[in-house]
N, C-alpha and C positions, 0 to 999 in steps of 0.2 A: 520244247515244242508245246507243252500244255500251257506254259505260262503265256506264250504268244497267243494261243487260242483264247485263253481267259482275257487277255489285254485287248485283243482286236475284235472280239465278237460284238460288243456293243456298238463301236462305231460302224462296223460292217453292216449290221442289222439296220441301224438307223439310215445309213447310206442307201441300202437297197430299198428301204420304205420311202425315202426321199425320190429315189429314182422312179418309182412307180407313179409318182406325182409328177414327174418331169420338171423338178424345180432345180435350177443351176445354183452353183455356189455363189456366183455373182449377184443373183437375185436375193439369196439369203443375206449376203453382205449389205446390199443396198437397202433391204428392209430393216436391218439391224442398225445401220448408221442414219437413217431417216429420224428426225424428231417425232415423237408420238408412236413409235413402232408398237405394233400390236403383239409382236411375238413375246415380248417380256411380259406383258400384261396377261397373256394366255397362260404363261408359267405360274402366275401368282394364283390362277383359279384352276387347279388341277382337278380333273374328273375322276371318279372312282375306277373306271375300267379302261381309260385311255388318257393319252397326253395330246393336246391339240395346239397346233401352231397356226396362228393366223397371219398369213402373208397377204400382201396387196392383191395378188391375183388369185389366190385360192387358199383353202383350209386343208391342213395336213394333219391326219389323225394317226397317232401310233399307238398300237395296242399296249396295254400295261405289261403283258408278258414279255414284250421286247425291251421295254424300259427297264424291267427288272434284270435284264442281262447285265447291266451295270454293276450288280452285286458281285460279279465274278472278278471285276478288275483288281480288288486288293489281293486277291489270291495270286495274281501274277507277280505282285511285289513281294509276297511271302516266300515265292519260289526262288528269288534270287539268293538269299542267304543259304537256303537248302542246297542249291547247286553249288555254292562255294563250300559248304561243308563236305559235300561229296567229293569236290575236286581236292580239298585238303585231306581227305580220307579220315574225317573225324567219326567217332563211333556213334555220335547223336544223329548223324545224317539220315540213317536208315529210319529211326523213329520219327524224326521231323517229317520226312517225306510221307510216311504212312498217315501221320496226323493230318497233314495237308489234304490227302486224298480222302480221309474221313470228313473233313469239313466241306470239301467240294462235293462229295457224294450226298451229304447230308442236306446242303442247300439245293442240289438238284432234286433230291426226292420230295422236299417241301415244295419246290416250285412245280414239280411235275403234278402233285396232287391238288395244289391250289391254283396254279396258273399254267396250265400245260402249253408247252411251245415245242416246236420241232428242234431247235438248236440245243435242247438238253440231252437228246440222244447221243450225238458225238462227245459231249462232255462226259457223260456217264460211261460210255465206251472207253474213252482215254483213261479215265480214273481207274476203271476196273482193270484195264491192261496194266496200268502202272502198279497197282496193288499185286497182281499176279506176278509181274516182273520182279518186284521187290521181294517177293516170297520164293523165288527160285532158289534152289539149293546152293548154287555157286555164290549168289549175292549174299545170302544169309551166312554162308561159311566165311566169306571175306570179312564181314563185320564181326563175326564171332571170333576170328583170328585177332582182329584189332582190340577186342575187349580183353582177349587173353594175354595179348603182349603188354597191356598197360595196367 
């Protein structure tokens, strides 16, 4: 569930931002396929605090805090091997899952203090919940039994 949240957060935030400007997917496609499109030239000159797309009909500005949500996408791909190790009941799974949560929380804290955004709170809550869940006695006991058996 957390991997899906990490993977889908960036496209959802960008989609919601585009929806406030009422730009359709067909308009974006038309602007991209026209020769001399200004969208790609806008990406070559990024501003310090926002990302600007120049469409034929209007200009769309996306705050940097929302653009930085793309940094969470790799964590979704790191979660796949961790889920597999849990499913295969490998003893490293517990440590790998905690390390992933540490990385996610570290990035959340960095972004919270440097580029505050509302989407960070659900991510931090999910990470804290995951750490608490992994430290429940039953979960730790199951992995300690795996270590004792091997």
